[in-house]
C-alpha positions as protocol buffer text, in pm:
chain_id: "A"
residue {
  index: 1
  type: UNK
  ca { x: 8950 y: 7724 z: 11791 }
}
residue {
  index: 2
  type: UNK
  ca { x: 8663 y: 7773 z: 11545 }
}
residue {
  index: 3
  type: UNK
  ca { x: 8853 y: 7815 z: 11219 }
}
residue {
  index: 4
  type: UNK
  ca { x: 8538 y: 7893 z: 11021 }
}
residue {
  index: 5
  type: UNK
  ca { x: 8452 y: 8187 z: 11243 }
}
residue {
  index: 6
  type: UNK
  ca { x: 8812 y: 8296 z: 11282 }
}
residue {
  index: 7
  type: UNK
  ca { x: 8848 y: 8341 z: 10908 }
}
residue {
  index: 8
  type: UNK
  ca { x: 8483 y: 8418 z: 10827 }
}
residue {
  index: 9
  type: UNK
  ca { x: 8475 y: 8122 z: 10588 }
}
residue {
  index: 10
  type: UNK
  ca { x: 8198 y: 8118 z: 10326 }
}
residue {
  index: 11
  type: UNK
  ca { x: 8127 y: 7822 z: 10097 }
}
residue {
  index: 12
  type: UNK
  ca { x: 7908 y: 7863 z: 9789 }
}
residue {
  index: 13
  type: UNK
  ca { x: 7853 y: 7693 z: 9458 }
}
residue {
  index: 14
  type: UNK
  ca { x: 7826 y: 7326 z: 9368 }
}
residue {
  index: 15
  type: UNK
  ca { x: 7853 y: 7083 z: 9663 }
}
residue {
  index: 16
  type: UNK
  ca { x: 8096 y: 6808 z: 9582 }
}
residue {
  index: 17
  type: UNK
  ca { x: 8228 y: 6994 z: 9278 }
}
residue {
  index: 18
  type: UNK
  ca { x: 8587 y: 7095 z: 9211 }
}
residue {
  index: 19
  type: UNK
  ca { x: 8700 y: 7340 z: 9480 }
}
residue {
  index: 20
  type: UNK
  ca { x: 8823 y: 7691 z: 9406 }
}
residue {
  index: 21
  type: UNK
  ca { x: 8960 y: 7880 z: 9706 }
}
residue {
  index: 22
  type: UNK
  ca { x: 8973 y: 8257 z: 9653 }
}
residue {
  index: 23
  type: UNK
  ca { x: 9221 y: 8456 z: 9862 }
}
residue {
  index: 24
  type: UNK
  ca { x: 9228 y: 8836 z: 9887 }
}
residue {
  index: 25
  type: UNK
  ca { x: 9529 y: 9066 z: 9904 }
}
residue {
  index: 26
  type: UNK
  ca { x: 9655 y: 9339 z: 10138 }
}
residue {
  index: 27
  type: UNK
  ca { x: 9394 y: 9577 z: 10279 }
}
residue {
  index: 28
  type: UNK
  ca { x: 9104 y: 9379 z: 10135 }
}
residue {
  index: 29
  type: UNK
  ca { x: 8866 y: 9098 z: 10223 }
}
residue {
  index: 30
  type: UNK
  ca { x: 8659 y: 8835 z: 10045 }
}
residue {
  index: 31
  type: UNK
  ca { x: 8418 y: 9101 z: 9917 }
}
residue {
  index: 32
  type: UNK
  ca { x: 8679 y: 9180 z: 9650 }
}
residue {
  index: 33
  type: UNK
  ca { x: 8567 y: 8860 z: 9475 }
}
residue {
  index: 34
  type: UNK
  ca { x: 8196 y: 8939 z: 9471 }
}
residue {
  index: 35
  type: UNK
  ca { x: 8182 y: 8993 z: 9092 }
}
residue {
  index: 36
  type: UNK
  ca { x: 8381 y: 8679 z: 9007 }
}
residue {
  index: 37
  type: UNK
  ca { x: 8265 y: 8431 z: 9272 }
}
residue {
  index: 38
  type: UNK
  ca { x: 7905 y: 8393 z: 9146 }
}
residue {
  index: 39
  type: UNK
  ca { x: 8029 y: 8309 z: 8796 }
}
residue {
  index: 40
  type: UNK
  ca { x: 8270 y: 8048 z: 8929 }
}
residue {
  index: 41
  type: UNK
  ca { x: 8002 y: 7912 z: 9163 }
}
residue {
  index: 42
  type: UNK
  ca { x: 7792 y: 7807 z: 8864 }
}
residue {
  index: 43
  type: UNK
  ca { x: 8037 y: 7525 z: 8800 }
}
residue {
  index: 44
  type: UNK
  ca { x: 8253 y: 7489 z: 9111 }
}
residue {
  index: 45
  type: UNK
  ca { x: 8246 y: 7486 z: 9486 }
}
residue {
  index: 46
  type: UNK
  ca { x: 8386 y: 7824 z: 9589 }
}
residue {
  index: 47
  type: UNK
  ca { x: 8553 y: 7883 z: 9926 }
}
residue {
  index: 48
  type: UNK
  ca { x: 8595 y: 8244 z: 10040 }
}
residue {
  index: 49
  type: UNK
  ca { x: 8758 y: 8368 z: 10358 }
}
residue {
  index: 50
  type: UNK
  ca { x: 8914 y: 8668 z: 10531 }
}
residue {
  index: 51
  type: UNK
  ca { x: 9266 y: 8655 z: 10665 }
}
residue {
  index: 52
  type: UNK
  ca { x: 9284 y: 8716 z: 11040 }
}
residue {
  index: 53
  type: UNK
  ca { x: 9278 y: 9093 z: 11088 }
}
residue {
  index: 54
  type: UNK
  ca { x: 9084 y: 9153 z: 10767 }
}
residue {
  index: 55
  type: UNK
  ca { x: 8714 y: 9191 z: 10693 }
}
residue {
  index: 56
  type: UNK
  ca { x: 8485 y: 9004 z: 10931 }
}
residue {
  index: 57
  type: UNK
  ca { x: 8753 y: 8772 z: 11064 }
}
residue {
  index: 58
  type: UNK
  ca { x: 8805 y: 8734 z: 11438 }
}
residue {
  index: 59
  type: UNK
  ca { x: 9048 y: 9018 z: 11499 }
}
residue {
  index: 60
  type: UNK
  ca { x: 9116 y: 8893 z: 11851 }
}
residue {
  index: 61
  type: UNK
  ca { x: 9300 y: 8600 z: 11691 }
}
residue {
  index: 62
  type: UNK
  ca { x: 9552 y: 8830 z: 11525 }
}
residue {
  index: 63
  type: UNK
  ca { x: 9909 y: 8838 z: 11652 }
}
residue {
  index: 64
  type: UNK
  ca { x: 10200 y: 9038 z: 11519 }
}
residue {
  index: 65
  type: UNK
  ca { x: 10436 y: 8746 z: 11571 }
}
residue {
  index: 66
  type: UNK
  ca { x: 10235 y: 8512 z: 11349 }
}
residue {
  index: 67
  type: UNK
  ca { x: 10146 y: 8757 z: 11075 }
}
residue {
  index: 68
  type: UNK
  ca { x: 10486 y: 8923 z: 11044 }
}
residue {
  index: 69
  type: UNK
  ca { x: 10560 y: 8650 z: 10790 }
}
residue {
  index: 70
  type: UNK
  ca { x: 10370 y: 8522 z: 10487 }
}
residue {
  index: 71
  type: UNK
  ca { x: 10399 y: 8179 z: 10646 }
}
residue {
  index: 72
  type: UNK
  ca { x: 10144 y: 8293 z: 10905 }
}
residue {
  index: 73
  type: UNK
  ca { x: 9890 y: 8361 z: 10632 }
}
residue {
  index: 74
  type: UNK
  ca { x: 9977 y: 8030 z: 10466 }
}
residue {
  index: 75
  type: UNK
  ca { x: 9899 y: 7857 z: 10796 }
}
residue {
  index: 76
  type: UNK
  ca { x: 9554 y: 8019 z: 10786 }
}
residue {
  index: 77
  type: UNK
  ca { x: 9497 y: 7869 z: 10441 }
}
residue {
  index: 78
  type: UNK
  ca { x: 9613 y: 7521 z: 10541 }
}
residue {
  index: 79
  type: UNK
  ca { x: 9405 y: 7526 z: 10859 }
}
residue {
  index: 80
  type: UNK
  ca { x: 9094 y: 7620 z: 10661 }
}
residue {
  index: 81
  type: UNK
  ca { x: 9163 y: 7334 z: 10420 }
}
residue {
  index: 82
  type: UNK
  ca { x: 9209 y: 7095 z: 10713 }
}
residue {
  index: 83
  type: UNK
  ca { x: 8891 y: 7218 z: 10884 }
}
residue {
  index: 84
  type: UNK
  ca { x: 8681 y: 7169 z: 10568 }
}
residue {
  index: 85
  type: UNK
  ca { x: 8881 y: 6861 z: 10461 }
}
residue {
  index: 86
  type: UNK
  ca { x: 8940 y: 7016 z: 10120 }
}
residue {
  index: 87
  type: UNK
  ca { x: 9136 y: 6824 z: 9858 }
}
residue {
  index: 88
  type: UNK
  ca { x: 9246 y: 6900 z: 9503 }
}
residue {
  index: 89
  type: UNK
  ca { x: 9197 y: 7270 z: 9571 }
}
residue {
  index: 90
  type: UNK
  ca { x: 9256 y: 7526 z: 9299 }
}
residue {
  index: 91
  type: UNK
  ca { x: 9402 y: 7812 z: 9500 }
}
residue {
  index: 92
  type: UNK
  ca { x: 9331 y: 8152 z: 9346 }
}
residue {
  index: 93
  type: UNK
  ca { x: 9547 y: 8416 z: 9515 }
}
residue {
  index: 94
  type: UNK
  ca { x: 9532 y: 8787 z: 9441 }
}
residue {
  index: 95
  type: UNK
  ca { x: 9847 y: 8997 z: 9477 }
}
residue {
  index: 96
  type: UNK
  ca { x: 10043 y: 8892 z: 9787 }
}
residue {
  index: 97
  type: UNK
  ca { x: 9812 y: 8592 z: 9826 }
}
residue {
  index: 98
  type: UNK
  ca { x: 9966 y: 8441 z: 9516 }
}
residue {
  index: 99
  type: UNK
  ca { x: 10282 y: 8386 z: 9719 }
}
residue {
  index: 100
  type: UNK
  ca { x: 10079 y: 8275 z: 10020 }
}
residue {
  index: 101
  type: UNK
  ca { x: 9937 y: 8003 z: 9794 }
}
residue {
  index: 102
  type: UNK
  ca { x: 10289 y: 7892 z: 9699 }
}
residue {
  index: 103
  type: UNK
  ca { x: 10379 y: 7853 z: 10067 }
}
residue {
  index: 104
  type: UNK
  ca { x: 10052 y: 7678 z: 10155 }
}
residue {
  index: 105
  type: UNK
  ca { x: 10092 y: 7429 z: 9870 }
}
residue {
  index: 106
  type: UNK
  ca { x: 10447 y: 7356 z: 9981 }
}
residue {
  index: 107
  type: UNK
  ca { x: 10331 y: 7302 z: 10341 }
}
residue {
  index: 108
  type: UNK
  ca { x: 10032 y: 7080 z: 10253 }
}
residue {
  index: 109
  type: UNK
  ca { x: 10079 y: 6948 z: 9898 }
}
residue {
  index: 110
  type: UNK
  ca { x: 9803 y: 6687 z: 9923 }
}
residue {
  index: 111
  type: UNK
  ca { x: 9546 y: 6963 z: 9963 }
}
residue {
  index: 112
  type: UNK
  ca { x: 9613 y: 7148 z: 9636 }
}
residue {
  index: 113
  type: UNK
  ca { x: 9589 y: 7061 z: 9268 }
}
residue {
  index: 114
  type: UNK
  ca { x: 9684 y: 7389 z: 9101 }
}
residue {
  index: 115
  type: UNK
  ca { x: 9753 y: 7758 z: 9153 }
}
residue {
  index: 116
  type: UNK
  ca { x: 9609 y: 8071 z: 8996 }
}
residue {
  index: 117
  type: UNK
  ca { x: 9816 y: 8383 z: 9063 }
}
residue {
  index: 118
  type: UNK
  ca { x: 9633 y: 8711 z: 8998 }
}
residue {
  index: 119
  type: UNK
  ca { x: 9876 y: 9003 z: 8979 }
}
residue {
  index: 120
  type: UNK
  ca { x: 10154 y: 8815 z: 9161 }
}
residue {
  index: 121
  type: UNK
  ca { x: 10481 y: 8961 z: 9279 }
}
residue {
  index: 122
  type: UNK
  ca { x: 10744 y: 8748 z: 9453 }
}
residue {
  index: 123
  type: UNK
  ca { x: 10950 y: 9059 z: 9537 }
}
residue {
  index: 124
  type: UNK
  ca { x: 10859 y: 9425 z: 9505 }
}
residue {
  index: 125
  type: UNK
  ca { x: 11210 y: 9567 z: 9527 }
}
residue {
  index: 126
  type: UNK
  ca { x: 11444 y: 9592 z: 9228 }
}
residue {
  index: 127
  type: UNK
  ca { x: 11791 y: 9449 z: 9238 }
}
residue {
  index: 128
  type: UNK
  ca { x: 12066 y: 9419 z: 8979 }
}
residue {
  index: 129
  type: UNK
  ca { x: 11909 y: 9130 z: 8790 }
}
residue {
  index: 130
  type: UNK
  ca { x: 11542 y: 9170 z: 8879 }
}
residue {
  index: 131
  type: UNK
  ca { x: 11277 y: 9438 z: 8833 }
}
residue {
  index: 132
  type: UNK
  ca { x: 11009 y: 9434 z: 9100 }
}
residue {
  index: 133
  type: UNK
  ca { x: 10883 y: 9780 z: 9016 }
}
residue {
  index: 134
  type: UNK
  ca { x: 11013 y: 9969 z: 9321 }
}
residue {
  index: 135
  type: UNK
  ca { x: 11347 y: 10079 z: 9458 }
}
residue {
  index: 136
  type: UNK
  ca { x: 11430 y: 10013 z: 9822 }
}
residue {
  index: 137
  type: UNK
  ca { x: 11384 y: 10385 z: 9886 }
}
residue {
  index: 138
  type: UNK
  ca { x: 11040 y: 10373 z: 9723 }
}
residue {
  index: 139
  type: UNK
  ca { x: 10928 y: 10097 z: 9959 }
}
residue {
  index: 140
  type: UNK
  ca { x: 11075 y: 10271 z: 10263 }
}
residue {
  index: 141
  type: UNK
  ca { x: 10888 y: 10588 z: 10170 }
}
residue {
  index: 142
  type: UNK
  ca { x: 10567 y: 10395 z: 10110 }
}
residue {
  index: 143
  type: UNK
  ca { x: 10585 y: 10224 z: 10448 }
}
residue {
  index: 144
  type: UNK
  ca { x: 10678 y: 10544 z: 10632 }
}
residue {
  index: 145
  type: UNK
  ca { x: 10382 y: 10724 z: 10475 }
}
residue {
  index: 146
  type: UNK
  ca { x: 10148 y: 10437 z: 10563 }
}
residue {
  index: 147
  type: UNK
  ca { x: 10264 y: 10426 z: 10922 }
}
residue {
  index: 148
  type: UNK
  ca { x: 10248 y: 10801 z: 10979 }
}
residue {
  index: 149
  type: UNK
  ca { x: 9905 y: 10862 z: 10823 }
}
residue {
  index: 150
  type: UNK
  ca { x: 9730 y: 10541 z: 10722 }
}
residue {
  index: 151
  type: UNK
  ca { x: 9400 y: 10701 z: 10620 }
}
residue {
  index: 152
  type: UNK
  ca { x: 9578 y: 10963 z: 10412 }
}
residue {
  index: 153
  type: UNK
  ca { x: 9797 y: 10697 z: 10254 }
}
residue {
  index: 154
  type: UNK
  ca { x: 9489 y: 10489 z: 10171 }
}
residue {
  index: 155
  type: UNK
  ca { x: 9311 y: 10781 z: 10006 }
}
residue {
  index: 156
  type: UNK
  ca { x: 9618 y: 10858 z: 9795 }
}
residue {
  index: 157
  type: UNK
  ca { x: 9739 y: 10510 z: 9705 }
}
residue {
  index: 158
  type: UNK
  ca { x: 9420 y: 10311 z: 9656 }
}
residue {
  index: 159
  type: UNK
  ca { x: 9319 y: 10490 z: 9333 }
}
residue {
  index: 160
  type: UNK
  ca { x: 9674 y: 10450 z: 9200 }
}
residue {
  index: 161
  type: UNK
  ca { x: 9674 y: 10079 z: 9278 }
}
residue {
  index: 162
  type: UNK
  ca { x: 9328 y: 10030 z: 9130 }
}
residue {
  index: 163
  type: UNK
  ca { x: 9402 y: 10226 z: 8812 }
}
residue {
  index: 164
  type: UNK
  ca { x: 9106 y: 10298 z: 8582 }
}
residue {
  index: 165
  type: UNK
  ca { x: 9083 y: 10671 z: 8665 }
}
residue {
  index: 166
  type: UNK
  ca { x: 8782 y: 10699 z: 8436 }
}
residue {
  index: 167
  type: UNK
  ca { x: 8598 y: 10473 z: 8684 }
}
residue {
  index: 168
  type: UNK
  ca { x: 8659 y: 10654 z: 9015 }
}
residue {
  index: 169
  type: UNK
  ca { x: 8410 y: 10435 z: 9197 }
}
residue {
  index: 170
  type: UNK
  ca { x: 8663 y: 10150 z: 9181 }
}
residue {
  index: 171
  type: UNK
  ca { x: 8931 y: 10357 z: 9352 }
}
residue {
  index: 172
  type: UNK
  ca { x: 8680 y: 10468 z: 9611 }
}
residue {
  index: 173
  type: UNK
  ca { x: 8589 y: 10109 z: 9687 }
}
residue {
  index: 174
  type: UNK
  ca { x: 8951 y: 10011 z: 9741 }
}
residue {
  index: 175
  type: UNK
  ca { x: 9005 y: 10323 z: 9954 }
}
residue {
  index: 176
  type: UNK
  ca { x: 8711 y: 10224 z: 10174 }
}
residue {
  index: 177
  type: UNK
  ca { x: 8845 y: 9871 z: 10202 }
}
residue {
  index: 178
  type: UNK
  ca { x: 9186 y: 9997 z: 10309 }
}
residue {
  index: 179
  type: UNK
  ca { x: 9035 y: 10241 z: 10556 }
}
residue {
  index: 180
  type: UNK
  ca { x: 8825 y: 9967 z: 10717 }
}
residue {
  index: 181
  type: UNK
  ca { x: 9145 y: 9786 z: 10817 }
}
residue {
  index: 182
  type: UNK
  ca { x: 9288 y: 9848 z: 11164 }
}
residue {
  index: 183
  type: UNK
  ca { x: 9595 y: 10070 z: 11109 }
}
residue {
  index: 184
  type: UNK
  ca { x: 9812 y: 9865 z: 11345 }
}
residue {
  index: 185
  type: UNK
  ca { x: 9726 y: 9545 z: 11161 }
}
residue {
  index: 186
  type: UNK
  ca { x: 9768 y: 9715 z: 10824 }
}
residue {
  index: 187
  type: UNK
  ca { x: 10115 y: 9834 z: 10926 }
}
residue {
  index: 188
  type: UNK
  ca { x: 10232 y: 9479 z: 10992 }
}
residue {
  index: 189
  type: UNK
  ca { x: 10060 y: 9332 z: 10686 }
}
residue {
  index: 190
  type: UNK
  ca { x: 10214 y: 9603 z: 10466 }
}
residue {
  index: 191
  type: UNK
  ca { x: 10565 y: 9529 z: 10590 }
}
residue {
  index: 192
  type: UNK
  ca { x: 10504 y: 9157 z: 10551 }
}
residue {
  index: 193
  type: UNK
  ca { x: 10385 y: 9217 z: 10195 }
}
residue {
  index: 194
  type: UNK
  ca { x: 10621 y: 9479 z: 10056 }
}
residue {
  index: 195
  type: UNK
  ca { x: 10939 y: 9350 z: 10221 }
}
residue {
  index: 196
  type: UNK
  ca { x: 10880 y: 8986 z: 10130 }
}
residue {
  index: 197
  type: UNK
  ca { x: 11100 y: 8799 z: 9884 }
}
residue {
  index: 198
  type: UNK
  ca { x: 10952 y: 8471 z: 9764 }
}
residue {
  index: 199
  type: UNK
  ca { x: 11161 y: 8428 z: 9452 }
}
residue {
  index: 200
  type: UNK
  ca { x: 11334 y: 8118 z: 9583 }
}
residue {
  index: 201
  type: UNK
  ca { x: 10999 y: 7966 z: 9685 }
}
residue {
  index: 202
  type: UNK
  ca { x: 10883 y: 7974 z: 9324 }
}
residue {
  index: 203
  type: UNK
  ca { x: 11146 y: 7713 z: 9239 }
}
residue {
  index: 204
  type: UNK
  ca { x: 10961 y: 7458 z: 9455 }
}
residue {
  index: 205
  type: UNK
  ca { x: 10628 y: 7495 z: 9271 }
}
residue {
  index: 206
  type: UNK
  ca { x: 10538 y: 7170 z: 9096 }
}
residue {
  index: 207
  type: UNK
  ca { x: 10166 y: 7233 z: 9048 }
}
residue {
  index: 208
  type: UNK
  ca { x: 10002 y: 7352 z: 8726 }
}
residue {
  index: 209
  type: UNK
  ca { x: 10001 y: 7729 z: 8755 }
}
residue {
  index: 210
  type: UNK
  ca { x: 9824 y: 8016 z: 8582 }
}
residue {
  index: 211
  type: UNK
  ca { x: 9994 y: 8355 z: 8603 }
}
residue {
  index: 212
  type: UNK
  ca { x: 9722 y: 8612 z: 8536 }
}
residue {
  index: 213
  type: UNK
  ca { x: 9840 y: 8969 z: 8488 }
}
residue {
  index: 214
  type: UNK
  ca { x: 9694 y: 9298 z: 8365 }
}
residue {
  index: 215
  type: UNK
  ca { x: 9840 y: 9481 z: 8068 }
}
residue {
  index: 216
  type: UNK
  ca { x: 9893 y: 9786 z: 8292 }
}
residue {
  index: 217
  type: UNK
  ca { x: 9966 y: 9741 z: 8662 }
}
residue {
  index: 218
  type: UNK
  ca { x: 10181 y: 9975 z: 8871 }
}
residue {
  index: 219
  type: UNK
  ca { x: 10218 y: 9716 z: 9149 }
}
residue {
  index: 220
  type: UNK
  ca { x: 10311 y: 9418 z: 8933 }
}
residue {
  index: 221
  type: UNK
  ca { x: 10457 y: 9538 z: 8600 }
}
residue {
  index: 222
  type: UNK
  ca { x: 10495 y: 9299 z: 8303 }
}
residue {
  index: 223
  type: UNK
  ca { x: 10853 y: 9211 z: 8394 }
}
residue {
  index: 224
  type: UNK
  ca { x: 10725 y: 9057 z: 8718 }
}
residue {
  index: 225
  type: UNK
  ca { x: 10471 y: 8837 z: 8544 }
}
residue {
  index: 226
  type: UNK
  ca { x: 10738 y: 8725 z: 8301 }
}
residue {
  index: 227
  type: UNK
  ca { x: 10972 y: 8640 z: 8590 }
}
residue {
  index: 228
  type: UNK
  ca { x: 10708 y: 8433 z: 8771 }
}
residue {
  index: 229
  type: UNK
  ca { x: 10615 y: 8254 z: 8448 }
}
residue {
  index: 230
  type: UNK
  ca { x: 10979 y: 8171 z: 8375 }
}
residue {
  index: 231
  type: UNK
  ca { x: 11044 y: 8056 z: 8732 }
}
residue {
  index: 232
  type: UNK
  ca { x: 10761 y: 7798 z: 8732 }
}
residue {
  index: 233
  type: UNK
  ca { x: 10816 y: 7535 z: 8462 }
}
residue {
  index: 234
  type: UNK
  ca { x: 10506 y: 7465 z: 8257 }
}
residue {
  index: 235
  type: UNK
  ca { x: 10314 y: 7763 z: 8391 }
}
residue {
  index: 236
  type: UNK
  ca { x: 10070 y: 7955 z: 8174 }
}
residue {
  index: 237
  type: UNK
  ca { x: 10093 y: 8333 z: 8143 }
}
residue {
  index: 238
  type: UNK
  ca { x: 9776 y: 8519 z: 8045 }
}
residue {
  index: 239
  type: UNK
  ca { x: 9775 y: 8897 z: 8006 }
}
residue {
  index: 240
  type: UNK
  ca { x: 9431 y: 9051 z: 8044 }
}
residue {
  index: 241
  type: UNK
  ca { x: 9343 y: 9359 z: 7843 }
}
residue {
  index: 242
  type: UNK
  ca { x: 9281 y: 9536 z: 8171 }
}
residue {
  index: 243
  type: UNK
  ca { x: 9419 y: 9825 z: 8372 }
}
residue {
  index: 244
  type: UNK
  ca { x: 9516 y: 9825 z: 8739 }
}
residue {
  index: 245
  type: UNK
  ca { x: 9598 y: 9571 z: 9005 }
}
residue {
  index: 246
  type: UNK
  ca { x: 9248 y: 9438 z: 9076 }
}
residue {
  index: 247
  type: UNK
  ca { x: 9103 y: 9277 z: 8761 }
}
residue {
  index: 248
  type: UNK
  ca { x: 8845 y: 9089 z: 8967 }
}
residue {
  index: 249
  type: UNK
  ca { x: 8678 y: 9431 z: 9005 }
}
residue {
  index: 250
  type: UNK
  ca { x: 8782 y: 9614 z: 8689 }
}
residue {
  index: 251
  type: UNK
  ca { x: 8749 y: 9319 z: 8448 }
}
residue {
  index: 252
  type: UNK
  ca { x: 8553 y: 9046 z: 8630 }
}
residue {
  index: 253
  type: UNK
  ca { x: 8423 y: 8870 z: 8320 }
}
residue {
  index: 254
  type: UNK
  ca { x: 8768 y: 8830 z: 8166 }
}
residue {
  index: 255
  type: UNK
  ca { x: 8913 y: 8726 z: 8502 }
}
residue {
  index: 256
  type: UNK
  ca { x: 8649 y: 8457 z: 8552 }
}
residue {
  index: 257
  type: UNK
  ca { x: 8685 y: 8333 z: 8194 }
}
residue {
  index: 258
  type: UNK
  ca { x: 9063 y: 8295 z: 8229 }
}
residue {
  index: 259
  type: UNK
  ca { x: 9027 y: 8102 z: 8555 }
}
residue {
  index: 260
  type: UNK
  ca { x: 8758 y: 7872 z: 8414 }
}
residue {
  index: 261
  type: UNK
  ca { x: 8956 y: 7800 z: 8098 }
}
residue {
  index: 262
  type: UNK
  ca { x: 9263 y: 7710 z: 8303 }
}
residue {
  index: 263
  type: UNK
  ca { x: 9070 y: 7485 z: 8542 }
}
residue {
  index: 264
  type: UNK
  ca { x: 8898 y: 7305 z: 8255 }
}
residue {
  index: 265
  type: UNK
  ca { x: 9232 y: 7230 z: 8095 }
}
residue {
  index: 266
  type: UNK
  ca { x: 9353 y: 7064 z: 8415 }
}
residue {
  index: 267
  type: UNK
  ca { x: 9065 y: 6814 z: 8426 }
}
C-alpha cells in the first residue's frame, strides 16, 4: 500500500530540520493549516496529510470497521511516520486529532517528542464530575441531524463551530469543507469523534504537551482545556485571545507563535 498517496502526504519546510506533523479535525483536511504551515516551514520540516476519507486521500482505502474508532486514525499517523521514518515528531493535532495524537504516541513512543493540542476535547459529553460542553441528549440530537440532512447540518453548524460571525467567510470555508466530505464517511467520523472518551488515555501521556485553547469556543469550553492541562503533568496551557474552534484560520499568527515558542522551549 502506498501510504503517501493513501493519506495525500505533503512535506514542506526545512529538510533535516525538526519535524512538525499537522493533523486536521473532523470534516476538514490539510488545507485548514494553509495559513500556519508556511510560517512553521520557515524553521521546521512540516508534514501535512489527510485522514483516509478526507480531502484528497484515497477514499477507496476507507473502511467503517477501521475508522469507527480513534485508534484507526492513530494507525494512519503511525503508518505515515513509519513510511517517512520520522523521529522526534512534534504532533500538532486540531480538535479530535489532539486525542488521535495521544493514541499514536502511546502506540509508537519512539516516533514522537511532544504534543500540541489545538482545541482538544477528550470527551464531549458532560457527566457528574466533568463538563464536556454537551449533554448526552445534545450529542444525540447533533448526530441525528447530521445523519438525516448532512448538507443542512453543515450549513447550520459550521458557522457556529467557527465562531467569528463578523467574518462570515470563515464560516463559509468550514461549511464548504464539511460539504466536500462524503456523508457516509462523515457520519462514521462524527460518531467516532463525538462519542469518544479519551480521558483515561490522557493519564498515559508522558511527553511535553502544549494545550492551546481559544478564549471562546463552543466545542471545547475553558473547563475542557483546564481538565486536559490538569490531567497531563507538566503540560502548558495557553489561551489565545481568539474566538471559535479553528484558530489556525481565525488567528493564524498567534497560533503559529504559540507553537514555535513551545517547540523552542523543548530544544
